[in-house]
SERO-4910 file (N, C-alpha, C, O; in steps of 0.05 Angstrom, whole numbers):
BEGIN
 pado doro    nc1    nc2    nc3   cac1   cac2   cac3    cc1    cc2    cc3    oc1    oc2    oc3
  Met    A    -16    501    -36    -10    493    -63    -40    467    -60    -38    445    -48
  Pro    A    -61    476    -71    -83    447    -68    -71    426    -93    -58    431   -113
  Gly    A    -81    402    -81    -73    387    -99    -46    369    -89    -45    346    -97
  Leu    A    -25    378    -75     -3    371    -69     -3    346    -62      9    329    -74
  Tyr    A    -20    342    -39    -16    319    -21    -25    294    -35    -16    272    -29
  Leu    A    -49    301    -58    -52    278    -79    -28    274   -100    -21    252   -109
  Leu    A    -20    294   -104      5    286   -123     31    272   -114     44    255   -126
  Ala    A     37    284    -87     57    265    -70     48    234    -69     64    215    -73
  Ile    A     21    232    -63     11    202    -55     17    187    -88     34    170    -92
  Leu    A      3    197   -105      7    184   -135     36    180   -143     41    162   -160
  Val    A     59    198   -132     86    199   -146     99    177   -120    118    163   -127
  Ser    A     90    175   -100    101    151    -81     87    128    -93    103    108    -94
  Ala    A     65    123   -103     50    103   -114     71     91   -139     83     69   -141
  Ala    A     71    111   -154     87    100   -176    117     93   -176    130     81   -194
  Gly    A    128    102   -150    157     98   -148    158     69   -136    180     57   -138
  Ile    A    137     58   -125    130     31   -112    125     10   -139    136    -12   -145
  Ala    A    109     24   -150    104      8   -171    122      3   -193    118    -16   -207
  Val    A    143     19   -197    171     16   -213    185    -18   -197    188    -40   -206
  Ile    A    189     -7   -172    202    -30   -151    182    -54   -158    194    -73   -168
  Asp    A    158    -57   -156    138    -81   -154    148    -91   -185    150   -115   -188
  Ala    A    153    -75   -207    153    -83   -239    181    -91   -241    188   -108   -257
  Arg    A    198    -78   -221    226    -93   -226    228   -119   -217    246   -133   -227
  Trp    A    211   -130   -198    221   -153   -182    198   -167   -182    199   -189   -170
  Arg    A    173   -159   -194    142   -171   -198    145   -183   -175    151   -206   -174
  Leu    A    141   -167   -156    124   -177   -126    100   -175   -124     90   -190   -108
  Ala    A     84   -160   -135     54   -161   -122     38   -160   -148     32   -179   -161
  Ala    A     31   -132   -154     13   -128   -179     21   -134   -207      8   -132   -228
  Phe    A     45   -141   -203     57   -144   -236     63   -180   -242     69   -189   -264
  Ala    A     60   -197   -214     65   -222   -208     39   -236   -208     36   -259   -217
  Ala    A     18   -220   -199    -15   -231   -192    -34   -207   -193    -49   -205   -174
  Pro    A    -35   -196   -206    -52   -172   -216    -82   -176   -204    -96   -156   -198
  Val    A    -90   -200   -202   -122   -195   -189   -119   -206   -165   -138   -201   -150
  Arg    A    -95   -224   -153    -97   -222   -123    -90   -195   -109    -99   -187    -87
  Thr    A    -71   -181   -125    -65   -154   -118    -86   -133   -110    -91   -124    -87
  Leu    A    -98   -127   -133   -125   -117   -132   -144   -131   -109   -153   -114    -93
  Ala    A   -149   -147   -106   -164   -158    -89   -160   -149    -60   -175   -138    -45
  Ala    A   -130   -159    -57   -124   -150    -28   -118   -122    -22   -121   -112      0
  Val    A   -107   -108    -47   -119    -73    -39   -142    -66    -33   -143    -51    -14
  Gly    A   -165    -72    -47   -190    -63    -45   -203    -74    -24   -222    -61    -16
  Ile    A   -198    -93    -13   -210   -110     17   -194    -92     34   -207    -80     52
  Gly    A   -170    -87     32   -152    -62     59   -164    -39     56   -170    -27     77
  Val    A   -171    -26     28   -181      5     26   -207     -3     40   -210      9     62
  Met    A   -232    -24     32   -255    -20     43   -254    -21     79   -271    -10     92
  Phe    A   -235    -35     90   -236    -43    110   -231    -15    133   -242     -8    153
  Phe    A   -201     -2    114   -193     17    125   -214     43    130   -215     54    152
  Leu    A   -235     55     99   -251     65     97   -268     65    119   -272     85    133
  Ala    A   -280     40    124   -301     37    157   -289     48    175   -295     67    189
  Trp    A   -264     31    175   -245     41    205   -246     75    203   -251     86    225
  Asp    A   -244     88    186   -245    117    180   -270    128    191   -270    144    210
  Ala    A   -296    119    177   -323    122    185   -326    121    216   -336    139    229
  Val    A   -315     97    227   -317     92    254   -307    120    270   -321    131    287
  Gly    A   -280    130    262   -260    153    275   -278    168    272   -286    180    292
  Ile    A   -290    172    250   -301    203    244   -328    201    254   -337    224    256
  Leu    A   -344    187    260   -371    186    273   -369    190    307   -383    203    322
  Thr    A   -345    174    312   -337    184    340   -318    205    344   -306    207    366
  Arg    A   -314    221    325   -301    243    322   -264    245    335   -252    265    343
  Ala    A   -258    222    333   -229    211    332   -214    221    318   -192    231    324
  Phe    A   -226    220    292   -204    233    263   -224    260    257   -248    261    257
  Ile    A   -207    280    254   -215    301    247   -195    313    219   -172    318    223
  Lys    A   -206    314    199   -184    326    175   -175    349    181   -152    351    173
  Gly    A   -181    368    190   -169    395    193   -165    409    170   -177    401    149
  Asp    A   -147    434    169   -149    449    150   -126    451    135   -110    466    146
  Ser    A   -120    443    115    -95    447     97    -97    460     71   -119    454     61
  Gly    A    -83    477     55    -84    486     35    -64    455     14    -55    458     -8
  Leu    A    -64    434     30    -53    420     12    -77    401      3    -72    385    -15
  Phe    A   -101    403     13   -120    382      3   -135    400    -20   -137    425    -21
  Ile    A   -146    379    -40   -158    389    -62   -178    410    -49   -178    434    -55
  Gly    A   -192    400    -33   -216    414    -21   -248    402    -27   -270    412    -22
  Ile    A   -242    374    -42   -269    355    -45   -270    338    -18   -249    329     -9
  Asp    A   -288    335     -9   -297    317     11   -319    299      0   -339    306    -12
  Leu    A   -310    271      8   -324    248     -6   -353    249     20   -374    239     12
  Ala    A   -352    258     40   -363    252     63   -350    276     81   -327    284     76
  Pro    A   -366    286    103   -357    304    125   -328    288    138   -326    264    145
  Glu    A   -310    308    139   -284    303    149   -273    284    128   -255    273    140
  Leu    A   -275    274    105   -267    251     89   -255    267     69   -272    278     55
  Pro    A   -234    271     63   -224    284     40   -220    260     14   -213    237     16
  Leu    A   -226    273     -8   -220    264    -38   -195    244    -35   -196    221    -44
  Glu    A   -170    254    -20   -152    245    -20   -143    216     -4   -123    202     -6
  Glu    A   -166    213     13   -159    195     32   -164    163     20   -153    144     32
  Pro    A   -179    158     -1   -180    132    -17   -148    125    -23   -136    105    -16
  Phe    A   -139    151    -38   -114    143    -55    -96    131    -34    -83    110    -36
  Phe    A    -97    153     -8    -76    144     11    -82    117     21    -66    102     10
  Leu    A    -93    108     31   -111     83     34    -97     65     17    -75     54     22
  Ala    A   -111     64     -4    -98     44    -26    -68     46    -30    -60     26    -41
  Phe    A    -47     66    -26    -18     69    -28    -11     54     -7      7     37     -8
  Leu    A    -24     58     13    -14     43     39    -15      9     41      0     -5     55
  Cys    A    -35      2     26    -44    -23     27    -27    -39      3    -22    -63      4
  Tyr    A    -19    -23    -19     -4    -30    -40     25    -29    -33     40    -46    -44
  Leu    A     35    -12    -16     62     -5     -6     65    -35     15     84    -50      9
  Gly    A     48    -42     37     48    -60     52     49    -89     41     64   -105     54
  Leu    A     35    -99     19     32   -118     -1     64   -124    -13     76   -145    -13
  Val    A     71   -100    -22     98   -101    -34    118   -107    -21    133   -124    -30
  Ile    A    124    -94      7    142   -103     25    144   -125     34    166   -135     39
  Tyr    A    111   -146     38    112   -173     52    116   -186     26    132   -204     25
  Ala    A    106   -179      9    123   -200    -21    146   -205    -25    155   -227    -31
  Gly    A    162   -178    -21    190   -175    -25    209   -195      4    231   -207      1
  Ala    A    197   -193     25    203   -198     47    199   -230     47    217   -242     57
  Leu    A    183   -241     40    178   -269     26    199   -285      8    206   -309      9
  Arg    A    207   -262    -13    218   -270    -34    247   -275    -20    261   -295    -24
  Tyr    A    254   -255     -3    282   -256     10    283   -275     30    306   -283     35
  Ile    A    265   -284     42    265   -308     62    265   -330     45    280   -349     51
  Asp    A    252   -333     26    252   -366     11    281   -365      0    294   -386      4
  Ser    A    296   -346    -14    318   -346    -31    340   -347     -3    362   -356    -10
  Arg    A    340   -342     19    356   -352     35    355   -380     51    371   -393     63
  Ala    A    331   -382     45    321   -414     53    334   -431     36    344   -452     44
  Ala    A    334   -425      9    341   -443    -20    368   -442    -17    381   -462    -14
  Arg    A    381   -416    -18    417   -418     -6    431   -442     14    451   -456     12
  Ser    A    410   -438     37    419   -444     58    416   -479     54    433   -494     63
  Ser    A    394   -488     41    393   -518     38    405   -526     23    411   -549     26
  Ala    A    418   -507     -7    436   -511    -19    461   -519    -17    471   -538    -30
  Gly    A    474   -497      6    495   -506     20    498   -531     39    518   -546     39
  Gly    A    481   -534     51    476   -559     68    487   -582     51    506   -596     58
  Ala    A    467   -587     18    476   -611      7    499   -612     -9    506   -629    -24
  Val    A    512   -587     -2    541   -584    -21    560   -599      7    578   -615      5
  Ser    A    550   -590     26    571   -598     51    573   -626     57    594   -637     63
  Glu    A    553   -637     54    538   -665     60    562   -686     46    573   -705     58
  Gln    A    568   -676     18    578   -692     -2    599   -690      1    615   -703    -13
***
Protein backbone atom coordinates (compact mmCIF):
# COMPACT_ATOMS: atom_id res chain seq x y z
CA MET A 1 0.00 0.00 0.00
CA PRO A 2 2.03 2.98 -1.25
CA GLY A 3 2.00 5.97 1.06
CA LEU A 4 1.19 4.04 4.22
CA TYR A 5 4.57 4.87 5.79
CA LEU A 6 4.12 8.61 5.16
CA LEU A 7 0.57 8.44 6.49
CA ALA A 8 1.81 6.74 9.67
CA ILE A 9 4.41 9.49 10.15
CA LEU A 10 1.83 12.24 9.68
CA VAL A 11 -0.68 10.59 12.04
CA SER A 12 2.07 10.19 14.66
CA ALA A 13 3.09 13.84 14.26
CA ALA A 14 -0.55 14.89 14.68
CA GLY A 15 -0.70 12.89 17.91
CA ILE A 16 2.39 14.63 19.25
CA ALA A 17 0.94 17.99 18.17
CA VAL A 18 -2.20 17.26 20.23
CA ILE A 19 -0.03 16.59 23.29
CA ASP A 20 1.99 19.73 22.53
CA ALA A 21 -1.18 21.82 22.16
CA ARG A 22 -2.68 20.46 25.38
CA TRP A 23 0.34 21.33 27.53
CA ARG A 24 1.89 24.07 25.34
CA LEU A 25 5.31 22.43 25.40
CA ALA A 26 7.03 23.39 22.13
CA ALA A 27 5.33 24.67 18.96
CA PHE A 28 2.33 26.00 20.88
CA ALA A 29 4.56 27.79 23.40
CA ALA A 30 7.36 29.10 21.15
CA PRO A 31 6.59 28.46 17.46
CA VAL A 32 9.61 30.27 15.99
CA ARG A 33 12.08 28.52 18.28
CA THR A 34 10.42 25.18 17.62
CA LEU A 35 10.55 25.69 13.85
CA ALA A 36 14.22 26.70 14.08
CA ALA A 37 15.13 23.73 16.27
CA VAL A 38 13.29 21.22 14.10
CA GLY A 39 14.68 22.79 10.91
CA ILE A 40 18.26 22.64 12.17
CA GLY A 41 17.74 19.05 13.31
CA VAL A 42 16.33 18.01 9.93
CA MET A 43 19.22 19.67 8.06
CA PHE A 44 21.75 17.96 10.33
CA PHE A 45 20.19 14.52 9.89
CA LEU A 46 19.78 14.98 6.12
CA ALA A 47 23.53 15.68 5.99
CA TRP A 48 24.03 12.55 8.13
CA ASP A 49 21.88 10.59 5.69
CA ALA A 50 23.84 11.97 2.72
CA VAL A 51 27.11 10.75 4.23
CA GLY A 52 25.54 7.38 5.02
CA ILE A 53 24.23 7.06 1.48
CA LEU A 54 27.55 8.08 -0.10
CA THR A 55 29.44 5.56 2.03
CA ARG A 56 26.76 2.94 1.32
CA ALA A 57 26.02 2.55 5.02
CA PHE A 58 22.36 3.44 4.40
CA ILE A 59 20.31 1.66 1.78
CA LYS A 60 16.61 2.43 1.38
CA GLY A 61 15.62 -1.07 0.41
CA ASP A 62 12.48 -1.95 -1.45
CA SER A 63 9.13 -1.61 0.26
CA GLY A 64 5.61 -1.23 -1.03
CA LEU A 65 4.94 1.17 1.85
CA PHE A 66 6.98 3.99 0.28
CA ILE A 67 5.32 6.37 -2.17
CA GLY A 68 8.08 5.62 -4.66
CA ILE A 69 9.41 9.14 -5.13
CA ASP A 70 13.08 9.62 -4.32
CA LEU A 71 14.59 13.03 -3.54
CA ALA A 72 18.01 11.57 -4.35
CA PRO A 73 19.31 8.04 -4.86
CA GLU A 74 18.43 5.99 -1.75
CA LEU A 75 16.62 9.01 -0.18
CA PRO A 76 12.83 8.53 -0.24
CA LEU A 77 10.40 11.43 -0.06
CA GLU A 78 9.30 10.20 3.37
CA GLU A 79 12.73 10.74 4.97
CA PRO A 80 12.49 14.52 5.68
CA PHE A 81 9.03 13.97 7.17
CA PHE A 82 10.39 11.20 9.38
CA LEU A 83 13.32 13.35 10.49
CA ALA A 84 11.03 16.30 11.26
CA PHE A 85 8.80 13.99 13.29
CA LEU A 86 11.77 12.66 15.27
CA CYS A 87 13.10 16.15 15.98
CA TYR A 88 9.65 17.43 17.01
CA LEU A 89 9.04 14.39 19.20
CA GLY A 90 12.41 14.86 20.90
CA LEU A 91 11.70 18.54 21.49
CA VAL A 92 8.27 17.83 23.00
CA ILE A 93 9.71 15.14 25.28
CA TYR A 94 12.53 17.47 26.34
CA ALA A 95 10.13 20.36 27.04
CA GLY A 96 7.83 18.03 28.97
CA ALA A 97 10.72 16.71 31.05
CA LEU A 98 11.87 20.25 31.85
CA ARG A 99 8.36 21.25 32.89
CA TYR A 100 8.10 18.18 35.11
CA ILE A 101 11.47 18.86 36.76
CA ASP A 102 10.58 22.52 37.30
CA SER A 103 7.23 21.63 38.86
CA ARG A 104 8.86 19.13 41.20
CA ALA A 105 11.47 21.70 42.22
CA ALA A 106 8.75 24.29 42.85
CA ARG A 107 6.74 21.84 44.99
CA SER A 108 9.89 20.83 46.87
CA SER A 109 10.88 24.41 47.64
CA ALA A 110 7.29 25.32 48.60
CA GLY A 111 7.16 22.31 50.93
CA GLY A 112 10.47 23.32 52.53
CA ALA A 113 9.27 26.85 53.15
CA VAL A 114 6.13 25.59 54.89
CA SER A 115 8.04 23.14 57.10
CA GLU A 116 10.45 25.86 58.28
CA GLN A 117 7.59 27.95 59.66
